[in-house]
C-alpha positions in Angstrom: 213.0 -65.2 216.7 214.9 -63.8 219.7 213.4 -60.6 218.8 209.9 -61.7 219.1 210.6 -63.2 222.5 212.2 -59.9 223.5 209.1 -58.0 222.4 206.8 -60.2 224.1 208.8 -60.1 227.4 209.1 -56.4 227.4 205.3 -56.2 226.9 204.6 -58.4 230.0 207.3 -56.4 232.0 205.4 -53.3 231.0 202.2 -54.7 232.2 203.8 -56.1 235.4 205.2 -52.6 236.0 201.8 -51.1 235.8 200.4 -53.4 238.5 203.6 -52.6 240.7 202.7 -49.0 240.5 199.5 -49.7 242.5 201.1 -52.2 244.9 199.6 -55.6 243.3 202.8 -57.5 243.8 201.2 -60.8 243.0 199.9 -59.5 239.8 203.2 -58.0 239.1 205.1 -61.2 239.8 202.7 -63.4 237.5 203.1 -61.0 234.6 206.7 -60.8 234.9 207.1 -64.4 234.9 204.5 -65.2 232.1 207.1 -65.1 229.4 208.8 -68.2 230.8 205.8 -70.1 229.2 207.8 -69.5 226.0 209.8 -72.1 227.0 207.0 -74.7 226.6 207.2 -75.7 223.2 203.5 -76.3 222.9 201.0 -74.1 220.6 198.7 -73.8 223.6 201.1 -72.1 225.9 202.0 -69.4 223.3 198.4 -69.0 222.5 197.8 -68.3 226.3 200.4 -65.8 226.3 198.7 -64.2 223.2 195.3 -64.1 224.6 196.7 -62.6 227.8 198.2 -59.9 225.9 195.2 -59.1 223.9 193.0 -59.0 226.9 195.6 -56.9 228.8 195.6 -54.4 226.1 191.8 -53.7 226.7 191.4 -54.2 230.3 194.6 -52.7 231.3 195.9 -50.0 229.1 192.2 -49.3 227.7 190.6 -48.7 231.2 193.8 -47.0 232.7 194.1 -44.8 229.9 190.5 -43.8 229.9 190.5 -43.2 233.7 193.7 -41.4 233.6 192.5 -39.1 230.7 189.1 -38.4 232.5 191.1 -37.4 235.8 193.3 -35.1 233.8 190.1 -33.6 232.2 188.5 -33.1 235.6 191.6 -31.3 237.0 191.9 -29.3 233.9 195.5 -30.5 233.1 196.9 -31.3 229.7 195.8 -35.0 228.8 197.1 -35.3 225.1 200.5 -36.2 226.0 199.2 -39.0 228.4 196.8 -40.4 225.8 199.5 -40.7 223.1 201.8 -42.5 225.7 199.0 -45.1 226.6 198.1 -45.5 222.9 201.8 -46.2 222.2 201.9 -48.8 225.0 198.7 -50.4 223.9 200.0 -50.5 220.3 203.3 -51.9 221.5 201.3 -54.7 223.4 199.1 -55.6 220.4 202.5 -55.9 218.3 203.7 -58.2 220.9 200.5 -60.3 220.8 201.1 -60.5 216.7 204.8 -61.7 217.4 203.1 -64.7 219.2 201.8 -65.7 215.7 205.4 -65.6 214.4 206.6 -67.9 217.2 204.0 -70.5 216.6 204.6 -70.5 212.8 208.3 -70.9 213.1 207.8 -73.8 215.7 205.4 -75.7 213.3 207.9 -75.0 210.4 210.8 -76.4 212.5 208.6 -79.5 213.4 207.8 -80.3 209.6 211.4 -79.9 208.5 212.5 -82.9 210.5 
């Protein structure tokens, strides 16, 4: 279970670093501190993190990737590597969202054993 928490934390740190790049300190801080919600052993806290990761995949990586690729195309610069990197980061974020299901399942299983 520790590796799921690590993947989720890294995904939130990546999103926070993206906002830090543009100077949004508050958003960066919120995303960096969001994995602390995993210490709340309630299903809704983990679902909130999962929803945040899914929405961030679309609104952060999707929109940023599109805008950056369009900028590269206008400037007639290579864009394929940028597209691959953004796609890999978005995929990693989706994998982190899927890891939330594993955490919820583990907690429910542990609750029914005792």
